[in-house]
C-alpha positions as a LaTeX table, in Angstrom:
\begin{tabular}{lrrr}
\hline
Residue & $x$ (\AA) & $y$ (\AA) & $z$ (\AA) \\
\hline
Met1 & 22.20 & 32.38 & $-4.70$ \\
Ala2 & 19.48 & 32.48 & $-7.34$ \\
Asp3 & 22.03 & 31.88 & $-10.10$ \\
Leu4 & 23.48 & 28.93 & $-8.19$ \\
Leu5 & 20.06 & 27.35 & $-7.77$ \\
Arg6 & 19.25 & 27.76 & $-11.46$ \\
Arg7 & 22.55 & 26.13 & $-12.38$ \\
Ala8 & 21.82 & 23.20 & $-10.07$ \\
Glu9 & 18.39 & 22.75 & $-11.66$ \\
Gln10 & 19.92 & 22.77 & $-15.14$ \\
Ile11 & 22.38 & 20.05 & $-14.19$ \\
Ala12 & 19.61 & 17.94 & $-12.63$ \\
Val13 & 17.35 & 18.01 & $-15.69$ \\
Asp14 & 20.12 & 17.60 & $-18.29$ \\
Thr15 & 19.68 & 13.92 & $-19.23$ \\
Gly16 & 22.56 & 14.20 & $-21.67$ \\
Arg17 & 24.95 & 14.30 & $-18.71$ \\
Ile18 & 23.92 & 10.85 & $-17.43$ \\
Pro19 & 26.98 & 8.55 & $-17.80$ \\
Val20 & 26.75 & 5.13 & $-19.40$ \\
Asp21 & 29.68 & 3.67 & $-17.45$ \\
Thr22 & 28.58 & 1.86 & $-14.27$ \\
Glu23 & 31.43 & 2.99 & $-12.06$ \\
Val24 & 31.14 & 6.59 & $-13.19$ \\
Ala25 & 27.37 & 6.52 & $-12.55$ \\
Met26 & 27.89 & 5.13 & $-9.05$ \\
Ala27 & 30.53 & 7.76 & $-8.26$ \\
Glu28 & 28.19 & 10.51 & $-9.41$ \\
Ile29 & 25.38 & 9.03 & $-7.27$ \\
Val30 & 27.57 & 9.50 & $-4.18$ \\
Ala31 & 28.58 & 13.01 & $-5.27$ \\
Leu32 & 24.98 & 14.02 & $-5.93$ \\
Ala33 & 23.93 & 12.62 & $-2.54$ \\
Arg34 & 26.59 & 14.77 & $-0.87$ \\
Ala35 & 25.34 & 17.80 & $-2.79$ \\
Ile36 & 21.80 & 17.06 & $-1.62$ \\
Asp37 & 23.08 & 16.82 & 1.97 \\
Leu38 & 24.64 & 20.29 & 1.62 \\
Ala39 & 21.35 & 21.58 & 0.22 \\
Glu40 & 19.54 & 20.10 & 3.24 \\
Ala41 & 21.96 & 21.94 & 5.56 \\
Ala42 & 21.18 & 25.19 & 3.75 \\
Leu43 & 17.46 & 24.45 & 3.91 \\
Ala44 & 17.66 & 23.81 & 7.69 \\
Ala45 & 19.39 & 27.13 & 8.29 \\
Arg46 & 16.71 & 29.00 & 6.37 \\
Leu47 & 13.95 & 27.04 & 8.03 \\
Gln48 & 15.16 & 28.37 & 11.40 \\
Val49 & 14.67 & 31.91 & 10.10 \\
Ala50 & 11.24 & 31.10 & 8.65 \\
Glu51 & 10.00 & 29.57 & 11.91 \\
Ala52 & 11.39 & 32.35 & 14.08 \\
Gly53 & 9.57 & 34.89 & 11.93 \\
Lys54 & 6.33 & 32.86 & 11.93 \\
Gly55 & 6.45 & 32.79 & 8.17 \\
His56 & 3.70 & 30.19 & 7.94 \\
Gln57 & 1.18 & 32.84 & 9.00 \\
Leu58 & 1.91 & 34.75 & 5.81 \\
Tyr59 & 0.43 & 31.82 & 3.89 \\
Gly60 & $-2.42$ & 31.00 & 6.26 \\
Arg61 & $-0.92$ & 27.74 & 7.51 \\
Arg62 & $-1.39$ & 26.46 & 11.06 \\
Ser63 & 2.31 & 25.64 & 11.53 \\
Ile64 & 5.65 & 25.89 & 9.82 \\
Gly65 & 5.58 & 22.12 & 9.32 \\
Ala66 & 2.25 & 22.26 & 7.50 \\
Trp67 & 3.55 & 25.08 & 5.31 \\
Leu68 & 6.76 & 23.18 & 4.55 \\
Ala69 & 4.94 & 20.02 & 3.49 \\
Arg70 & 2.65 & 22.02 & 1.21 \\
Ala71 & 5.30 & 24.34 & $-0.21$ \\
Thr72 & 7.76 & 21.53 & $-1.01$ \\
Glu73 & 4.99 & 19.07 & $-1.99$ \\
Ser74 & 6.46 & 16.46 & 0.34 \\
Arg75 & 5.05 & 13.97 & 2.82 \\
Ala76 & 4.31 & 15.24 & 6.32 \\
Ala77 & 6.90 & 12.80 & 7.71 \\
Arg78 & 9.59 & 14.27 & 5.45 \\
Ala79 & 8.65 & 17.83 & 6.43 \\
Asn80 & 8.72 & 16.93 & 10.13 \\
Glu81 & 12.14 & 15.34 & 9.71 \\
Arg82 & 13.51 & 18.54 & 8.22 \\
Leu83 & 11.84 & 20.65 & 10.88 \\
Thr84 & 13.26 & 18.53 & 13.72 \\
Leu85 & 16.74 & 18.94 & 12.28 \\
Ala86 & 16.34 & 22.72 & 11.96 \\
Arg87 & 15.14 & 23.01 & 15.56 \\
Gln88 & 17.87 & 20.84 & 17.03 \\
Leu89 & 20.90 & 22.12 & 15.08 \\
Pro90 & 21.40 & 25.17 & 17.36 \\
Arg91 & 21.90 & 22.70 & 20.23 \\
Leu92 & 24.19 & 20.48 & 18.11 \\
Pro93 & 27.05 & 22.75 & 17.02 \\
Asp94 & 29.35 & 19.95 & 15.88 \\
Val95 & 26.59 & 18.27 & 13.88 \\
Ala96 & 25.64 & 21.61 & 12.29 \\
Ala97 & 29.23 & 22.38 & 11.32 \\
Arg98 & 29.93 & 18.97 & 9.84 \\
Leu99 & 26.63 & 18.88 & 7.95 \\
Ala100 & 27.40 & 22.29 & 6.41 \\
Gln101 & 30.93 & 21.11 & 5.49 \\
Gly102 & 29.65 & 17.95 & 3.88 \\
Ser103 & 31.48 & 15.57 & 6.25 \\
Leu104 & 28.23 & 14.32 & 7.86 \\
Ser105 & 25.29 & 13.00 & 5.88 \\
Phe106 & 21.75 & 14.28 & 6.20 \\
Gly107 & 20.66 & 10.80 & 7.34 \\
Tyr108 & 23.03 & 10.75 & 10.31 \\
Ala109 & 22.26 & 14.39 & 11.17 \\
Thr110 & 18.49 & 13.84 & 11.28 \\
Thr111 & 18.92 & 10.65 & 13.31 \\
Ile112 & 21.02 & 12.43 & 15.92 \\
Ala113 & 18.61 & 15.38 & 15.98 \\
Ser114 & 15.68 & 13.02 & 16.52 \\
Ala115 & 17.56 & 11.19 & 19.29 \\
Val116 & 18.21 & 14.33 & 21.37 \\
Arg117 & 14.92 & 16.15 & 20.90 \\
His118 & 13.66 & 14.87 & 24.28 \\
Leu119 & 16.89 & 15.76 & 26.14 \\
Asp120 & 17.71 & 19.07 & 27.79 \\
Asp121 & 20.68 & 21.17 & 26.71 \\
Ala122 & 23.12 & 19.64 & 29.19 \\
Glu123 & 22.14 & 16.09 & 28.27 \\
Thr124 & 22.32 & 16.95 & 24.56 \\
Gly125 & 25.88 & 18.23 & 25.08 \\
Leu126 & 26.85 & 14.84 & 26.54 \\
Ala127 & 25.04 & 12.79 & 23.90 \\
Glu128 & 26.26 & 14.63 & 20.80 \\
Pro129 & 29.93 & 13.45 & 20.85 \\
Ile130 & 28.87 & 9.88 & 21.62 \\
Leu131 & 26.50 & 9.71 & 18.67 \\
Leu132 & 28.94 & 11.45 & 16.33 \\
Glu133 & 31.68 & 8.99 & 17.25 \\
Leu134 & 29.35 & 6.11 & 16.46 \\
Ala135 & 28.39 & 7.74 & 13.14 \\
Asp136 & 32.10 & 7.95 & 12.23 \\
Thr137 & 32.56 & 4.21 & 12.81 \\
Ser138 & 32.73 & 2.51 & 9.43 \\
Ala139 & 30.80 & $-0.54$ & 10.58 \\
Ser140 & 27.87 & 1.42 & 12.03 \\
Thr141 & 24.64 & 2.33 & 10.27 \\
Val142 & 21.98 & 4.99 & 10.73 \\
Glu143 & 19.90 & 2.38 & 12.56 \\
Asp144 & 22.79 & 1.78 & 14.98 \\
Val145 & 22.92 & 5.49 & 15.79 \\
Ala146 & 19.14 & 5.54 & 16.32 \\
Arg147 & 19.37 & 2.60 & 18.73 \\
Ala148 & 22.23 & 4.28 & 20.59 \\
Gly149 & 20.14 & 7.43 & 20.93 \\
Gln150 & 17.28 & 5.40 & 22.37 \\
Ala151 & 19.68 & 3.73 & 24.82 \\
Ile152 & 20.89 & 7.16 & 25.99 \\
Ile153 & 17.30 & 8.26 & 26.63 \\
Glu154 & 16.58 & 5.07 & 28.59 \\
Thr155 & 19.73 & 5.59 & 30.67 \\
Ile156 & 19.01 & 9.23 & 31.43 \\
Asp157 & 15.28 & 8.78 & 32.06 \\
Pro158 & 14.62 & 5.12 & 32.99 \\
Asp159 & 11.30 & 5.95 & 34.67 \\
Gly160 & 9.91 & 7.56 & 31.54 \\
Arg161 & 10.00 & 4.42 & 29.44 \\
Leu162 & 6.48 & 3.27 & 30.30 \\
Ala163 & 5.11 & 6.77 & 29.82 \\
Arg164 & 6.71 & 6.99 & 26.38 \\
Ala165 & 5.40 & 3.54 & 25.48 \\
Ala166 & 1.90 & 4.54 & 26.57 \\
Ala167 & 2.14 & 7.74 & 24.52 \\
Ala168 & 3.27 & 5.74 & 21.50 \\
Thr169 & 0.30 & 3.39 & 21.90 \\
Glu170 & $-2.05$ & 6.37 & 21.77 \\
Arg171 & $-0.76$ & 7.03 & 18.25 \\
Gln172 & $-1.95$ & 3.61 & 17.10 \\
His173 & $-4.27$ & 3.69 & 14.10 \\
Leu174 & $-5.39$ & 1.65 & 11.11 \\
Thr175 & $-6.90$ & 2.92 & 7.88 \\
Ile176 & $-8.46$ & 0.98 & 5.01 \\
Ala177 & $-9.04$ & 3.09 & 1.90 \\
Asp178 & $-10.28$ & 2.34 & $-1.61$ \\
Thr179 & $-7.96$ & 3.07 & $-4.51$ \\
Leu180 & $-9.03$ & 4.25 & $-7.95$ \\
Asp181 & $-8.43$ & 0.81 & $-9.48$ \\
Gly182 & $-10.73$ & $-0.95$ & $-7.01$ \\
Met183 & $-8.01$ & $-2.29$ & $-4.73$ \\
Gly184 & $-7.73$ & $-1.44$ & $-1.05$ \\
Arg185 & $-4.80$ & 0.30 & 0.66 \\
Val186 & $-4.14$ & $-0.59$ & 4.31 \\
Thr187 & $-1.96$ & 1.81 & 6.29 \\
Gly188 & $-1.44$ & 2.30 & 9.97 \\
Leu189 & 0.73 & 2.27 & 13.04 \\
Leu190 & 0.46 & $-0.55$ & 15.60 \\
Asp191 & 1.90 & $-0.81$ & 19.09 \\
Pro192 & 4.68 & $-3.39$ & 19.66 \\
Glu193 & 2.33 & $-5.97$ & 21.19 \\
Leu194 & $-0.21$ & $-5.85$ & 18.38 \\
Thr195 & 2.58 & $-5.80$ & 15.80 \\
Met196 & 4.04 & $-8.98$ & 17.26 \\
Gln197 & 0.61 & $-10.63$ & 17.42 \\
Leu198 & $-0.10$ & $-9.83$ & 13.78 \\
Arg199 & 3.35 & $-10.95$ & 12.66 \\
Thr200 & 3.07 & $-14.20$ & 14.63 \\
Trp201 & $-0.38$ & $-14.76$ & 13.12 \\
Leu202 & 0.77 & $-14.28$ & 9.52 \\
Glu203 & 4.46 & $-15.19$ & 9.23 \\
Pro204 & 4.01 & $-18.99$ & 9.46 \\
Leu205 & 1.73 & $-18.86$ & 6.42 \\
Ala206 & 3.94 & $-16.37$ & 4.54 \\
Ala207 & 6.97 & $-18.61$ & 4.01 \\
Ala208 & 8.08 & $-19.17$ & 0.43 \\
Thr209 & 6.87 & $-22.52$ & $-0.87$ \\
Gly210 & 10.00 & $-23.28$ & $-2.88$ \\
Ser211 & 12.25 & $-21.99$ & $-5.61$ \\
Ala212 & 9.30 & $-21.67$ & $-7.99$ \\
Asp213 & 7.53 & $-19.27$ & $-5.61$ \\
Thr214 & 8.31 & $-15.88$ & $-7.15$ \\
Arg215 & 6.11 & $-13.85$ & $-4.79$ \\
Gly216 & 7.82 & $-11.21$ & $-2.70$ \\
His217 & 7.48 & $-11.21$ & 1.08 \\
Ala218 & 4.87 & $-8.44$ & 1.00 \\
Arg219 & 2.70 & $-10.44$ & $-1.45$ \\
Arg220 & 3.08 & $-13.58$ & 0.67 \\
Met221 & 1.98 & $-11.62$ & 3.77 \\
Ala222 & $-1.12$ & $-10.40$ & 1.90 \\
Asp223 & $-1.91$ & $-13.96$ & 0.84 \\
Ala224 & $-1.41$ & $-15.14$ & 4.43 \\
Leu225 & $-3.92$ & $-12.54$ & 5.60 \\
Ala226 & $-6.40$ & $-13.85$ & 3.01 \\
Val227 & $-5.90$ & $-17.38$ & 4.33 \\
Arg228 & $-6.43$ & $-16.33$ & 7.94 \\
Leu229 & $-9.51$ & $-14.23$ & 7.24 \\
Ser230 & $-11.01$ & $-16.87$ & 4.98 \\
Gln231 & $-10.81$ & $-19.65$ & 7.59 \\
Gly232 & $-11.79$ & $-22.07$ & 4.84 \\
Gly233 & $-14.72$ & $-19.89$ & 3.82 \\
Arg234 & $-16.59$ & $-20.62$ & 7.05 \\
Arg235 & $-16.41$ & $-17.21$ & 8.72 \\
Thr236 & $-16.83$ & $-14.71$ & 5.90 \\
Val237 & $-20.09$ & $-12.73$ & 6.07 \\
Met238 & $-20.75$ & $-10.48$ & 3.11 \\
His239 & $-23.44$ & $-9.86$ & 0.52 \\
Val240 & $-22.83$ & $-10.18$ & $-3.19$ \\
Ser241 & $-25.45$ & $-9.48$ & $-5.87$ \\
Val242 & $-24.98$ & $-11.64$ & $-8.95$ \\
Ser243 & $-27.20$ & $-12.65$ & $-11.85$ \\
Glu244 & $-28.13$ & $-16.28$ & $-12.51$ \\
Glu245 & $-26.41$ & $-16.11$ & $-15.88$ \\
Thr246 & $-23.14$ & $-15.01$ & $-14.28$ \\
Leu247 & $-23.46$ & $-17.63$ & $-11.58$ \\
Thr248 & $-23.92$ & $-20.46$ & $-14.09$ \\
Gly249 & $-21.16$ & $-19.26$ & $-16.40$ \\
Glu250 & $-23.47$ & $-18.19$ & $-19.21$ \\
Ser251 & $-22.37$ & $-14.58$ & $-18.77$ \\
Asp252 & $-19.28$ & $-12.79$ & $-17.54$ \\
Ala253 & $-21.18$ & $-9.73$ & $-16.32$ \\
Pro254 & $-19.67$ & $-8.54$ & $-13.03$ \\
Ala255 & $-21.25$ & $-9.06$ & $-9.63$ \\
His256 & $-21.55$ & $-6.27$ & $-7.06$ \\
Leu257 & $-20.65$ & $-6.00$ & $-3.37$ \\
Glu258 & $-22.79$ & $-4.29$ & $-0.75$ \\
Asn259 & $-21.11$ & $-0.94$ & $-1.42$ \\
Gly260 & $-21.87$ & $-1.18$ & $-5.13$ \\
Arg261 & $-18.31$ & $-2.01$ & $-6.18$ \\
Ala262 & $-18.11$ & $-4.41$ & $-9.12$ \\
Ile263 & $-16.09$ & $-7.63$ & $-8.88$ \\
Pro264 & $-15.16$ & $-10.04$ & $-11.71$ \\
Ala265 & $-17.59$ & $-12.80$ & $-12.56$ \\
Gln266 & $-14.91$ & $-15.42$ & $-11.85$ \\
Asp267 & $-14.54$ & $-14.14$ & $-8.28$ \\
Ala268 & $-18.29$ & $-14.20$ & $-7.72$ \\
Arg269 & $-18.52$ & $-17.83$ & $-8.89$ \\
Arg270 & $-15.58$ & $-18.81$ & $-6.68$ \\
Met271 & $-17.19$ & $-17.15$ & $-3.64$ \\
Ala272 & $-20.45$ & $-18.97$ & $-4.37$ \\
Tyr273 & $-18.72$ & $-22.35$ & $-3.95$ \\
Thr274 & $-18.86$ & $-22.02$ & $-0.17$ \\
Ala275 & $-21.65$ & $-19.46$ & 0.22 \\
Glu276 & $-25.30$ & $-19.56$ & 1.13 \\
Leu277 & $-27.21$ & $-18.56$ & $-2.01$ \\
Arg278 & $-30.49$ & $-16.64$ & $-2.12$ \\
Arg279 & $-32.52$ & $-16.31$ & $-5.29$ \\
Val280 & $-33.85$ & $-12.75$ & $-5.42$ \\
Leu281 & $-36.63$ & $-11.68$ & $-7.80$ \\
Arg282 & $-36.96$ & $-8.01$ & $-8.68$ \\
Asp283 & $-39.55$ & $-6.16$ & $-10.75$ \\
Ala284 & $-38.76$ & $-3.72$ & $-13.55$ \\
Arg285 & $-38.10$ & $-0.98$ & $-10.98$ \\
Gly286 & $-35.57$ & $-3.14$ & $-9.10$ \\
Ile287 & $-37.86$ & $-3.76$ & $-6.10$ \\
Val288 & $-37.52$ & $-7.21$ & $-4.47$ \\
Ile289 & $-40.72$ & $-9.22$ & $-4.90$ \\
Gly290 & $-39.55$ & $-12.64$ & $-3.73$ \\
Phe291 & $-36.58$ & $-14.82$ & $-2.91$ \\
Gly292 & $-35.67$ & $-18.43$ & $-2.30$ \\
Arg293 & $-32.70$ & $-20.36$ & $-0.91$ \\
Ala294 & $-30.40$ & $-23.16$ & $-2.07$ \\
Arg295 & $-27.13$ & $-24.57$ & $-0.75$ \\
Arg296 & $-24.11$ & $-25.44$ & $-2.83$ \\
Leu297 & $-21.45$ & $-26.13$ & $-0.24$ \\
Ala298 & $-19.82$ & $-29.14$ & 1.31 \\
Ser299 & $-21.59$ & $-30.71$ & 4.27 \\
Asn300 & $-19.87$ & $-31.02$ & 7.65 \\
Asp301 & $-19.32$ & $-34.73$ & 7.03 \\
Gln302 & $-17.72$ & $-33.98$ & 3.68 \\
Arg303 & $-15.46$ & $-31.40$ & 5.30 \\
Glu304 & $-14.33$ & $-33.86$ & 7.94 \\
Ala305 & $-13.62$ & $-36.45$ & 5.25 \\
Ile306 & $-11.60$ & $-33.93$ & 3.22 \\
Phe307 & $-9.53$ & $-32.91$ & 6.24 \\
Ala308 & $-8.87$ & $-36.57$ & 6.99 \\
Arg309 & $-7.61$ & $-37.15$ & 3.43 \\
Tyr310 & $-5.60$ & $-33.95$ & 2.98 \\
Ala311 & $-3.04$ & $-32.43$ & 5.33 \\
Thr312 & $-2.52$ & $-29.23$ & 3.33 \\
Cys313 & $-3.87$ & $-27.21$ & 0.44 \\
Cys314 & $-3.86$ & $-29.48$ & $-2.62$ \\
Arg315 & $-1.93$ & $-27.03$ & $-4.80$ \\
Glu316 & 1.48 & $-28.50$ & $-5.48$ \\
Gly317 & 4.05 & $-26.87$ & $-3.17$ \\
Cys318 & 1.55 & $-25.08$ & $-0.88$ \\
Asp319 & 1.88 & $-25.81$ & 2.85 \\
Val320 & $-1.25$ & $-24.04$ & 4.12 \\
Pro321 & $-3.01$ & $-26.48$ & 6.51 \\
Ala322 & $-6.14$ & $-28.06$ & 5.08 \\
Tyr323 & $-8.30$ & $-26.80$ & 7.95 \\
Leu324 & $-7.47$ & $-23.21$ & 6.92 \\
Ala325 & $-8.24$ & $-23.87$ & 3.26 \\
Glu326 & $-11.51$ & $-23.47$ & 1.39 \\
Val327 & $-13.32$ & $-26.51$ & 0.00 \\
Asp328 & $-12.99$ & $-26.23$ & $-3.76$ \\
His329 & $-14.88$ & $-27.97$ & $-6.54$ \\
Ile330 & $-12.12$ & $-29.65$ & $-8.58$ \\
Glu331 & $-14.31$ & $-29.46$ & $-11.65$ \\
Pro332 & $-16.20$ & $-26.16$ & $-11.28$ \\
Trp333 & $-19.83$ & $-26.65$ & $-10.35$ \\
Tyr334 & $-20.79$ & $-24.36$ & $-13.18$ \\
Pro335 & $-22.11$ & $-25.71$ & $-15.39$ \\
Ser336 & $-21.84$ & $-29.39$ & $-14.44$ \\
Gly337 & $-19.53$ & $-29.84$ & $-11.43$ \\
Arg338 & $-20.86$ & $-32.03$ & $-8.62$ \\
Thr339 & $-20.68$ & $-31.40$ & $-4.87$ \\
Asp340 & $-19.51$ & $-34.97$ & $-4.35$ \\
Leu341 & $-16.57$ & $-35.99$ & $-2.21$ \\
Asp342 & $-14.47$ & $-37.09$ & $-5.19$ \\
Asn343 & $-14.91$ & $-33.61$ & $-6.73$ \\
Leu344 & $-13.90$ & $-31.69$ & $-3.59$ \\
Ala345 & $-10.44$ & $-30.75$ & $-2.39$ \\
Pro346 & $-8.94$ & $-28.10$ & $-0.10$ \\
Leu347 & $-7.47$ & $-24.97$ & $-1.72$ \\
Cys348 & $-6.23$ & $-21.98$ & 0.29 \\
Ala349 & $-7.98$ & $-18.69$ & $-0.45$ \\
Pro350 & $-5.26$ & $-17.17$ & $-2.71$ \\
Asp351 & $-4.91$ & $-20.37$ & $-4.73$ \\
Asn352 & $-8.68$ & $-20.80$ & $-5.02$ \\
Lys353 & $-8.95$ & $-17.25$ & $-6.36$ \\
Trp354 & $-6.13$ & $-17.86$ & $-8.86$ \\
Lys355 & $-7.72$ & $-21.13$ & $-10.03$ \\
Ser356 & $-11.07$ & $-19.47$ & $-10.60$ \\
Arg357 & $-9.43$ & $-16.76$ & $-12.73$ \\
His358 & $-7.12$ & $-19.09$ & $-14.66$ \\
Pro359 & $-8.93$ & $-22.44$ & $-15.02$ \\
Asp360 & $-7.09$ & $-23.17$ & $-18.26$ \\
Lys361 & $-3.73$ & $-23.07$ & $-16.45$ \\
Val362 & $-4.56$ & $-25.63$ & $-13.77$ \\
Glu363 & $-3.53$ & $-29.26$ & $-14.15$ \\
Val364 & $-5.27$ & $-31.78$ & $-11.88$ \\
Ile365 & $-3.21$ & $-34.86$ & $-11.09$ \\
Asp366 & $-4.95$ & $-37.93$ & $-9.65$ \\
Leu367 & $-2.96$ & $-39.72$ & $-6.96$ \\
Pro368 & $-3.11$ & $-43.45$ & $-6.14$ \\
Asp369 & $-4.78$ & $-42.85$ & $-2.76$ \\
Gly370 & $-7.81$ & $-41.20$ & $-4.38$ \\
Thr371 & $-6.75$ & $-37.63$ & $-3.67$ \\
Val372 & $-5.58$ & $-35.04$ & $-6.18$ \\
Thr373 & $-2.86$ & $-32.45$ & $-6.44$ \\
Met374 & $-3.18$ & $-29.33$ & $-8.54$ \\
Arg375 & $-0.29$ & $-27.92$ & $-10.52$ \\
Phe376 & $-0.59$ & $-24.25$ & $-11.45$ \\
His377 & 1.07 & $-23.34$ & $-14.76$ \\
Arg378 & 1.59 & $-19.63$ & $-14.28$ \\
Tyr379 & 3.44 & $-19.22$ & $-17.57$ \\
Ser380 & 1.79 & $-19.79$ & $-20.93$ \\
Lys381 & 4.66 & $-21.91$ & $-22.26$ \\
Leu382 & 3.70 & $-24.72$ & $-19.89$ \\
Arg383 & 0.96 & $-27.11$ & $-20.82$ \\
Pro384 & $-2.53$ & $-26.49$ & $-19.38$ \\
Arg385 & $-4.73$ & $-29.10$ & $-17.83$ \\
Ala386 & $-7.62$ & $-30.79$ & $-19.63$ \\
Trp387 & $-10.71$ & $-31.94$ & $-17.73$ \\
Ala388 & $-11.25$ & $-34.72$ & $-20.27$ \\
Arg389 & $-8.13$ & $-36.55$ & $-19.02$ \\
Arg390 & $-9.69$ & $-36.95$ & $-15.56$ \\
Gln391 & $-13.01$ & $-38.05$ & $-16.94$ \\
\hline
\end{tabular}
């Protein structure tokens, strides 16, 4: 067995064996996948022995699943998937035999094992041939087998549906974590109702704006969230510390959020367009000794006038409603932009951020009705805008 494993490792790391022919490469992909499925069958059989002997205690782990995730350096979800298969295979003799022979994939085997884990032995004996027959159907997919398994559970235990739904809701969670590069990672699990609410809230704003929109759906959903949370810059409450030199464009020193995280100077200036500004004086030790206040944002009357003139974000091709957009200074107020109606236009939060970071790639086009449209040149080969043409 040890010699076989070493040989398999040698084949896997030998890059000289990788074919250059497309069809040969695809055939070997299928063959390697089948080999991996056979390895998973062997792993499941040994995992049964390890769990029966409480092997995890030898390594000070709380469970065999925790040990498996650590020992194989895999995600907990992957370890749990393997563990479920190992536990259910003794009750699924046909699945176990076909997986070991290579006539059933690991994906189908784990899906069937997951589907029957809540059934007793008699019910599992009835469900196994049904799910295997569906897996053998050429038109079916792993998702079809999973749905069939769920339908079997609902048929056998119709009264348990609400209890299972309530238990699933208890697993709901949401985590927002900082990454090393200053971004934020959002992960979680939402119940069906909240999932639908969030999707309904974001999807209308996440549609592609045309053939020139190269953003993927995930990026468009993130931009839609920015639009919703921004609400035109009227509902955001946060504190940003920025120097006067950065605010006026004399310096590109970063600003800092409440938690001390630095943000680019361009972002700080963009946020200041619609923010309430406080002038803070500090002594040499950094202690606040005085502050003042000034406003650099559109008045309510100006906002109403802008919404009457614009139906959507003024970026060419963007369909975000104007009332959800931020009020942008067409010519940046630093150093000489005016907060006058003819220098204000609606830009959705993602576009406003992009404009503040790439002012040299924005072309402002005056329209006959006194409004403007902005054309973003995202590629350097296209011509940039020049403020002098408007003036």
